N, C-alpha and C positions, 0 to 999 in steps of 0.2 A: 569278755567283750561280746556284746550282742550284735548280731548281723542285722542290718536294716534291709528289708525287702522293698523293691521299687515296683510300684503298680504302673506298668508301661502303658496300660489302657488310659489311665489319667494323664500321664505325661504327653501321650500322643494327642489327646483332646486339647490339652493346654497349649501345645505347640501350634496346632491348627488355629485355635482361637487367637493366639498372639499374632500369627501371620495375617489372618483375616482382619484383625484390628488395625494392623499396619496399612493394609490395602485401603480399608475404609477411611483411615485417617489421612492418607495421601490424597485420596479422591476428595474429601472434604476441604482439605487445604486448597486444592486447585479450584474446585467448583464453588464452594461456599464462601471462602475467605479471599479468593482472587490471588492466591500465590502464584507467582510467575518465576520461571527459571531466569537466571541473568541473561542468557542468550536470547530468550523470547522478548524479555523487556527491552533489550538493545534493538532488536529487530523492529518492534513496535514504535520505539522512539525514532528510529531511522526513518520509517515509513511516514510517520506524522511530520517529521521535519522536511522530507521531500515534498509532501503535499503542501506544506506552508510556503516553501520556496517557489513551487509552481504557481500557487495562488498569488504570490506577490509579483512574479514575473510576467504573467499572462496579460494583464491590462496594458503593460508597456509594450509587449509584443504585438497586441492588436493595434495599439496606437501607431507603432512604427510601421506595421503592415499597411494601415491606411494611408500613410504618408509616402508610399512607394509610387514611382511615377507610372508603372504598369499595373496599378492596383485592380483595374477592372478585369484584365486578363487573368491575373492570379486568383482573383476572387471567383471568376468563372471556373477556373481549374479546381478551386477548392470545393466549390458547390458540386462539381462533377464527381469528385472523389470523396464525397461527405463521409461516408462510413467506412472507408478503406484505409489501408496502410499507406497508400500513395498520396495521402494528404500532405505529407511532409514535403513533397515535391513542389507544392505551391508556395512555400515559404523559402526565403533565402536562408541558408544554413546559419548565418550568424544571429538571426532572430530567434531560432528555437534551440540554440545551444546554450546550456547553462554555463555560467562563469566557471572557469577552471576546467571545463570538460572539452573534449575534442569531438564529441559525437552528438548527433541530434537526439534531444530528449523527447521521446513520444508522448509522455504525459504533458509536457509543455505544448506540444503541437496540438493534442486533444483540447486542452483548456483554451489555448488561443483560437482554435477553429470554433469551438463552442461560442466564445465571445463575439467573434466576427459574424457567425451565421445567425446568432440570436439577434444582433443588431440589424443584420440585413433582412431578416424576415419581418422585424418591426418596421423597417422602412417600407417594405412592400405592402403592408396593411393600411 
């Protein structure tokens, strides 16, 4: 029986080439073909869903805000806190709380504030 010699230099190069091919293949899957991991796909879908819910609730929030009896005072407070975290204090909590939640949704506050202030600046012109 004849003994076969292994050329370890060739094996080493082959292993490095294979590993490099796997890295390049994974990169191409992600970048060129848009492959997403299931967790990232779920996170992106959740964010898109949240944006859609906020976009649907914001016009109703702005309409209900305008029907409040003290709308002028609240609108003044909203203008004063235009870019700050305290803009939520100008809204009654039930207007900016999403259904099924118990806390104020700051994305809804921002969307409702933008609708109210956009219309207010249009009224001033």
